[in-house]
C-alpha positions as CSV (number, residue, x, y, z in Angstrom):
1,M,-0.3,-3.6,-6.9
2,Q,0.9,0.2,-6.6
3,P,-0.4,1.4,-3.1
4,D,-2.7,4.2,-3.3
5,I,-0.4,5.7,0.0
6,S,2.9,4.8,0.1
7,V,4.9,6.6,3.0
8,K,8.7,5.9,3.2
9,H,11.2,7.1,6.2
10,L,8.3,9.8,7.4
11,N,10.0,12.1,9.9
12,K,8.5,14.9,11.8
13,I,10.0,16.8,14.2
14,Y,8.2,20.1,15.6
15,E,9.9,23.5,16.0
16,D,10.1,22.8,20.0
17,G,12.2,19.5,19.0
18,F,9.3,17.3,19.5
19,Q,9.4,14.1,17.3
20,A,5.5,13.4,16.4
21,L,6.7,10.9,13.4
22,K,9.6,8.5,13.9
23,D,10.5,6.6,10.6
24,V,7.2,5.7,9.6
25,N,6.5,3.2,7.0
26,L,3.1,2.0,5.5
27,E,1.2,1.1,2.1
28,I,-2.1,0.9,1.9
29,Y,-3.8,-0.6,-1.3
30,P,-6.8,0.6,-3.7
31,G,-10.0,-1.0,-2.8
32,E,-9.0,-1.8,1.1
33,I,-10.6,-0.3,4.6
34,F,-7.3,0.4,7.0
35,A,-7.9,1.2,10.3
36,L,-5.1,3.1,11.8
37,L,-5.3,3.0,15.9
38,G,-3.5,4.5,18.9
39,P,-4.0,6.1,22.0
40,N,-4.4,10.4,22.1
41,G,-1.0,11.6,21.1
42,A,0.2,8.7,18.9
43,G,0.6,10.9,16.0
44,K,-2.3,9.5,13.9
45,T,-3.4,12.9,12.8
46,T,-0.3,14.1,12.2
47,L,-0.1,11.1,9.7
48,I,-3.1,12.1,8.1
49,S,-2.3,15.8,8.0
50,I,1.0,15.1,6.3
51,I,-0.4,13.3,3.7
52,C,-3.2,15.4,2.8
53,G,-0.9,18.2,2.9
54,I,-2.3,20.1,5.5
55,V,1.1,19.8,7.9
56,N,4.6,19.6,6.4
57,K,6.7,16.9,6.7
58,S,10.8,17.2,8.6
59,D,12.0,14.8,6.1
60,G,10.4,11.0,4.0
61,E,8.6,10.7,0.8
62,V,4.7,10.3,0.5
63,K,2.8,9.3,-2.3
64,A,-1.3,9.7,-2.8
65,A,-1.9,7.5,-6.1
66,G,1.1,7.5,-7.3
67,H,1.8,11.0,-6.9
68,D,4.6,13.0,-4.9
69,I,2.7,15.0,-1.8
70,V,4.9,18.3,-2.2
71,K,6.4,17.6,-6.2
72,Q,3.3,16.4,-7.5
73,Y,0.4,18.4,-4.8
74,R,-2.0,19.1,-7.0
75,K,-2.3,15.9,-8.4
76,A,-2.1,14.3,-5.2
77,R,-4.5,16.1,-3.2
78,E,-7.1,15.8,-5.7
79,A,-6.9,12.4,-5.4
80,I,-7.9,12.4,-1.6
81,G,-10.8,13.5,0.1
82,L,-11.0,14.3,4.4
83,V,-13.2,14.0,6.6
84,P,-11.7,15.7,9.4
85,Q,-13.1,14.9,13.1
86,E,-14.5,18.7,13.8
87,L,-17.9,19.5,12.2
88,N,-16.3,22.9,10.5
89,T,-18.7,23.7,7.7
90,D,-20.9,27.2,6.9
91,S,-23.8,26.4,9.0
92,F,-26.1,28.7,6.5
93,E,-25.1,27.2,3.5
94,T,-28.0,24.6,2.1
95,V,-26.5,21.4,1.8
96,W,-26.6,21.2,-1.8
97,D,-24.5,24.4,-2.2
98,A,-21.8,23.2,0.8
99,V,-21.2,19.9,-0.9
100,S,-21.2,22.0,-4.7
101,F,-19.2,24.5,-3.4
102,S,-16.1,21.7,-2.1
103,R,-16.2,20.1,-5.6
104,G,-15.4,23.6,-7.4
105,L,-12.6,24.0,-4.9
106,F,-10.9,21.9,-6.4
107,G,-11.7,23.3,-9.8
108,K,-13.7,20.3,-10.9
109,A,-16.2,21.3,-13.4
110,P,-19.9,21.6,-12.5
111,K,-21.8,17.8,-12.2
112,P,-25.2,17.7,-10.4
113,A,-25.7,14.0,-11.0
114,H,-22.6,13.1,-9.2
115,I,-23.3,15.6,-6.9
116,E,-27.1,13.8,-6.4
117,K,-25.6,10.6,-6.6
118,V,-23.5,11.4,-3.2
119,L,-26.3,12.9,-1.6
120,K,-29.2,9.8,-2.3
121,D,-26.1,7.8,-1.0
122,L,-25.7,9.4,2.0
123,S,-29.5,9.8,2.8
124,L,-28.9,13.3,2.2
125,W,-31.4,14.2,-0.6
126,D,-34.2,15.0,1.2
127,K,-32.0,17.6,2.9
128,R,-30.8,19.3,-0.2
129,N,-32.6,22.4,0.2
130,N,-32.0,22.5,4.0
131,R,-29.6,24.9,5.9
132,I,-26.8,23.0,7.4
133,M,-27.4,24.9,10.9
134,S,-30.8,22.8,11.3
135,L,-29.4,19.6,10.8
136,S,-28.7,17.0,13.4
137,G,-25.1,16.3,14.8
138,G,-25.3,12.9,12.9
139,M,-26.6,14.2,9.6
140,K,-23.8,17.0,9.5
141,R,-21.2,14.2,9.6
142,R,-22.9,12.9,6.5
143,V,-22.1,16.4,5.2
144,M,-18.9,16.4,6.0
145,I,-18.5,12.8,4.1
146,A,-20.5,14.3,0.9
147,K,-18.1,17.6,0.9
148,A,-15.2,15.1,1.2
149,L,-16.5,12.9,-1.8
150,S,-17.5,16.1,-3.8
151,H,-14.7,15.6,-6.2
152,E,-14.7,12.4,-6.7
153,P,-11.3,11.2,-4.8
154,R,-10.4,7.6,-5.1
155,I,-8.8,8.0,-1.1
156,L,-11.0,8.7,1.7
157,F,-9.6,9.8,4.9
158,L,-12.2,9.8,7.8
159,D,-10.8,10.8,10.9
160,E,-13.1,10.0,13.7
161,P,-15.7,9.6,11.5
162,T,-18.8,8.2,14.4
163,A,-17.3,10.6,17.0
164,G,-20.7,11.8,19.2
165,V,-22.9,9.6,16.6
166,D,-25.4,7.8,18.4
167,V,-25.3,3.8,17.9
168,E,-28.0,3.5,15.3
169,L,-26.5,6.0,13.2
170,R,-23.0,4.5,13.5
171,R,-24.3,0.9,12.2
172,D,-25.8,2.7,9.2
173,M,-22.7,4.9,8.5
174,W,-20.7,1.4,8.5
175,E,-22.8,0.0,6.0
176,M,-22.2,3.2,3.9
177,V,-18.2,2.8,4.2
178,R,-18.5,-0.4,3.1
179,K,-20.7,0.6,0.0
180,L,-17.8,3.2,-0.8
181,R,-15.4,0.2,-0.7
182,E,-17.5,-1.6,-3.3
183,N,-17.3,1.4,-5.6
184,G,-13.5,1.2,-5.2
185,T,-12.8,4.0,-2.4
186,T,-9.5,3.4,-0.8
187,I,-10.4,3.9,3.0
188,I,-8.3,5.0,6.1
189,L,-10.0,5.2,9.2
190,T,-8.9,6.3,12.4
191,T,-10.8,5.9,15.5
192,H,-10.9,5.3,19.4
193,Y,-14.1,2.7,19.1
194,I,-12.3,-0.2,18.4
195,E,-15.6,-2.2,17.7
196,E,-15.4,0.2,14.4
197,A,-12.3,-1.1,13.6
198,E,-13.3,-5.0,14.2
199,E,-16.4,-4.7,12.4
200,M,-14.8,-2.9,9.2
201,A,-11.4,-3.3,8.6
202,D,-8.9,-5.3,6.5
203,R,-6.2,-4.2,7.9
204,I,-5.2,-2.9,10.9
205,G,-2.2,-0.5,12.2
206,V,-1.2,0.2,15.3
207,I,0.9,3.7,16.2
208,R,2.2,4.4,19.5
209,Q,4.4,7.6,20.4
210,G,5.0,8.1,16.4
211,E,6.0,4.9,15.4
212,I,4.0,2.5,13.0
213,I,4.8,-1.1,15.7
214,L,2.2,-3.4,13.7
215,V,0.5,-3.6,10.4
216,E,-1.2,-6.9,9.8
217,D,-4.2,-8.3,8.7
218,K,-7.0,-8.0,10.8
219,N,-8.1,-11.7,11.1
220,R,-4.8,-12.9,11.4
221,L,-3.9,-10.4,13.8
222,M,-6.7,-11.7,15.9
223,S,-5.8,-15.3,15.4
224,K,-2.3,-14.7,16.2
225,L,-2.6,-12.5,19.3
226,G,-5.6,-13.4,20.6
227,K,-6.5,-15.6,23.4
228,K,-9.2,-17.9,24.1
229,E,-10.7,-18.7,27.4
230,L,-13.1,-21.9,28.4
231,R,-15.2,-21.8,31.4
232,L,-16.3,-24.8,32.7
233,Q,-19.6,-24.7,35.0
234,L,-18.6,-27.7,37.7
235,Q,-21.0,-30.3,39.5
236,Q,-19.3,-30.0,42.8
237,K,-17.5,-27.5,44.3
238,L,-13.5,-27.2,44.6
239,D,-11.7,-25.9,47.5
240,K,-8.2,-26.1,45.3
241,L,-7.1,-27.1,42.3
242,P,-6.1,-30.6,41.9
243,G,-1.8,-31.0,41.5
244,E,-2.5,-32.7,38.1
245,L,-4.0,-28.9,36.9
246,T,-1.4,-26.6,38.1
247,L,1.0,-27.3,35.2
248,E,-1.9,-25.8,33.2
249,P,-3.1,-22.2,32.5
250,I,-6.0,-22.8,34.4
251,E,-7.8,-20.7,37.3
252,L,-10.0,-21.8,40.3
253,S,-13.0,-19.2,40.6
254,E,-13.2,-17.5,44.1
255,D,-16.8,-19.6,44.7
256,G,-15.1,-22.5,43.6
257,Y,-17.7,-23.9,40.8
258,E,-15.8,-22.9,37.6
259,L,-12.5,-23.4,36.3
260,I,-11.5,-20.6,33.9
261,Y,-8.2,-21.9,31.4
262,T,-6.7,-19.6,28.9
263,F,-5.0,-21.0,25.7
264,D,-3.7,-19.9,22.4
265,S,-5.8,-20.0,19.3
266,Q,-3.6,-22.1,17.6
267,Q,-3.0,-24.6,20.0
268,Q,-6.7,-25.3,20.6
269,Q,-7.2,-29.1,19.5
270,A,-4.0,-30.1,22.0
271,G,-4.8,-27.9,25.0
272,V,-8.4,-28.5,25.6
273,A,-8.6,-32.0,24.9
274,R,-5.9,-32.6,27.5
275,L,-7.5,-30.9,29.6
276,L,-10.9,-32.4,29.7
277,R,-9.2,-35.9,29.4
278,T,-7.2,-34.8,33.0
279,L,-10.7,-33.8,34.3
280,G,-11.9,-37.1,33.8
281,D,-9.0,-38.8,35.0
282,L,-9.8,-37.1,38.4
283,D,-13.6,-37.8,38.0
284,I,-14.5,-33.9,38.3
285,E,-17.8,-33.8,36.2
286,Y,-18.6,-30.6,34.5
287,R,-22.3,-29.2,33.8
288,D,-21.6,-26.6,31.3
289,L,-18.7,-25.0,29.3
290,Q,-18.8,-21.5,27.3
291,T,-15.8,-20.4,25.0
292,R,-14.9,-16.7,24.3
293,E,-12.0,-15.0,22.3
294,S,-10.0,-12.0,22.6
295,S,-12.0,-9.2,21.2
296,L,-9.9,-6.5,19.0
297,E,-9.7,-4.1,22.1
298,E,-8.1,-6.2,24.3
299,I,-5.4,-7.1,21.7
300,F,-5.1,-3.5,21.3
301,V,-4.7,-2.7,24.6
302,G,-1.6,-5.2,25.1
303,L,0.0,-4.0,22.1
304,V,0.0,-0.6,23.3
305,H,1.2,-1.1,26.7
306,E,3.7,-4.1,26.0
């Protein structure tokens, strides 16, 4: 399958000598939601800006929908919709005029039926005749997405799409993004809300100091790098760990009433079974147990600081 986005040996060095991107290689495939994660200054926006034709690359090859972004820039740019982090639209325009004008910027003939569908999909139809200045922050962000979809792109970049949006509206937008994917749109998402990537992404890419350090299927990533934690509430207080337990990755809580066992999700069966047998042999009784898995946020923080 040909990727919708293909990046090979991409570098970006600014005039002052700062290298924002270092030999970036990345492929994103049709119909997937790809989350690009990284701390501030890692190079996320620079990478997106180069793919979208806003910033010039130093060297390397970038293709969008099979078109070279330099040699075939019109075709490449036509395939891309970009929703920037900043809300930058004419406050005095109506929603309908702003979205229709964006379509015209790409040389597309008027298509009211498509504009209507986009506005309805984004719950903006009732606001179509409202001036943008009268809308809430969440509605303005929806207008930005509508503008990005106005020329029917097959690839959509969402740069911090839910920044400053309340929790309820954020979940509405997650649902909207899933519907876009169901319609065949390839979506590249950058976000500071790790739960957003955990909720929606098919694959995760992590960028650090201009380098892609990992690209992995989300579920596989959480399985490979995730840790599980088993907490056992004890019937009787322990003053210290018995010697038989010191070989295990286990801790005793400060109050002595809880054992915390950390293990690899890949080794769940053997480790937990061995621990419970050992507790039985030592006549240590527990009244309750709970398990929890590492979140994507914990994995991400570990990767970035590793």
